[in-house]
N, C-alpha and C positions, 0 to 999 in steps of 0.2 A: 347063363345064371345063374350056374352051383359051383362052375370054375371063378367066378361074381364071389363068393360065400367063399369059395375058398379060399383065396387070399384077401379076401377082407375078417376071417376065422384068423389064419394061421394052418388049418389042416390041410398036410403036405406038403407044405408052402409057407414060406417065411412068411407073417404075414406085409403085405403089403398094399395104403387104401385107393392107390392110384391105379396099381390094378383091375383090383376088385368093382373101380369103375369103369374098367376102359369093361370087360368085360361082361358087366350090368347094363353099358349102354346099348353091347351088343346085341344078347336076346332083346330088351327094351326097344328099341326100334325095331327088331321082330315084332314084336306086339305080346311080347310074355309076361304076362300081364303079375309074376311074379316077381320082373326086374325091374320093370318101372315102380313096384313099391318100393326094395331094396334102392334103384337108383334115388327115388326121393326121397329115403329117409337119407344116404350119403349127400345129398343135395343142398337137404335142409340145415344140416348141418357140420356143413361143408369138412366134409371126412373127405378127404382122397381126389376133390372137387372145390374148384367156387364152391362157397357158400354163397344159394340166389334161393331165395324164397318161391320169385317167378317160375325156375326152371321147380325147381321142388316141388307148385304147386300142381305145376302141369303133371309132370307122375304119378303123381296123386291119382289124376281127377284122372288119366287114359288108365292105370290100373287098374282102379275102382271100376271104369267101363271092362275092367275082360274080368273082374269078379273077385277081384282084389281089395278086400277093404283091412286089410291088415295094418296100416299108416292111420287106421279111418282116423285114430288118437292125438296124433301127431300132426295134420293137415287139420284136424281142425280148431289146432290150437295157431296154428303159420297165420291161419286164416285170419284166427283176429286180428293177427299182429300186422295183417296185413293191410295197404290204402285199396279204394274200392279200384282206382284205377291195375292198381300190380295183379288185383282177381282178375280185373277185365283181360288185363291182355294174358295174365297165367291160363285162361279161356280160350284165348284167341290164338296158341300157342298151341292148345289140348286139338283145338277143332281143325285149326294148319294141318298137325301132325297124322289126324285118322283123316285129312282128306290124302292123301300120301298115294300115291296107285303100289 
């Protein structure tokens, strides 16, 4: 997560949102809520990754499960713009991720 933040903000390295997303994803997939929130934000805005509201909602949901609600306002706005089918898909993806061994 810290490496992702360094690349996102250009702290000691050239700013690179793609590398930021890579490092956030690495930490997010290991269950770190802060990285899940950061990856959700990048995904919601298409910064360094393809903009994908369903995937962003998945990561926001997982972040909240891990105690990180820093993106709650962005998530709420995102959900207002999503269809019920998209929301259901995001919840399904979050559940599938949680079920991984």
